[in-house]
C-alpha positions in Angstrom: -69.8 -84.9 113.7 -66.0 -84.1 113.7 -65.0 -87.0 112.8 -67.4 -87.1 110.0 -67.2 -83.2 109.3 -62.7 -84.4 108.8 -63.5 -87.0 106.6 -65.4 -84.8 103.7 -63.1 -82.3 103.7 -59.9 -84.9 103.1 -62.6 -86.6 100.2 -62.3 -82.5 99.2 -59.4 -81.8 99.1 -58.9 -85.4 97.3 -61.3 -84.3 95.0 -60.1 -80.8 94.2 -56.4 -81.3 94.3 -55.8 -79.2 97.4 -54.6 -81.9 99.9 -50.3 -81.6 100.0 -48.6 -84.5 98.2 -48.3 -86.2 101.5 -52.1 -85.9 102.9 -53.0 -87.9 99.0 -50.4 -90.6 99.0 -52.5 -91.3 102.3 -56.0 -90.6 101.3 -54.8 -92.9 98.2 -54.1 -96.0 100.5 -56.9 -95.4 102.5 -58.9 -95.4 99.3 -57.1 -99.4 98.7 -58.0 -100.7 101.5 -61.6 -99.2 102.4 -64.2 -99.8 100.3 -66.5 -97.3 101.6 -64.3 -94.3 101.6 -63.8 -95.6 97.3 -67.9 -95.2 97.2 -67.7 -91.9 99.6 -65.1 -90.2 96.9 -67.1 -91.1 93.3 -70.3 -90.4 95.5 -69.2 -86.5 96.1 -67.7 -86.4 92.8 -71.0 -87.2 91.5 -72.5 -84.6 93.6 -69.9 -82.2 92.1 -71.1 -82.7 88.3 -74.2 -82.6 89.6 -73.8 -78.9 91.2 -71.7 -77.8 88.5 -73.7 -78.7 85.5 -76.4 -76.6 87.6 -73.7 -73.8 87.5 -73.8 -73.7 83.9 -77.3 -74.5 83.3 -78.4 -71.3 85.6 -75.4 -68.9 83.9 -77.0 -69.6 80.7 -80.2 -69.1 81.3 -79.0 -66.1 82.9 -77.1 -64.9 79.4 -80.1 -66.4 77.7 -82.4 -63.9 79.0 -80.0 -61.0 78.7 -79.7 -61.6 75.3 -83.7 -61.7 75.1 -84.0 -58.3 76.7 -81.3 -56.3 74.5 -82.6 -58.3 71.1 -86.2 -57.4 71.6 -86.4 -54.6 73.3 -87.1 -51.3 71.5 -84.8 -49.4 74.1 -82.0 -51.5 73.3 -82.0 -50.8 69.7 -78.4 -48.6 69.6 -77.2 -51.1 71.2 -78.2 -54.1 69.4 -77.7 -52.1 66.0 -73.6 -51.3 66.8 -73.6 -54.5 68.5 -74.4 -55.6 64.5 -72.8 -53.2 63.4 -69.6 -55.9 64.3 -70.3 -58.4 62.5 -71.5 -57.0 59.3 
């Protein structure tokens, strides 16, 4: 279990560029020698991309929800008028 955690930390440090240059150099050499490690790094990159995309979609939905509340509810009419006045 500890070995798996260390490997995951190495992969993460490599992807996020938080490892020191010496560790990165050793890790890059391991990537050249170990096809399985190369595949694990690729899968981890894909996972980060999916997580990032999910976060962006969630944030966009939250912003749209706030927009709908501010620009459709009558109790926010003064705020809406002030914002629209900025763009006239």
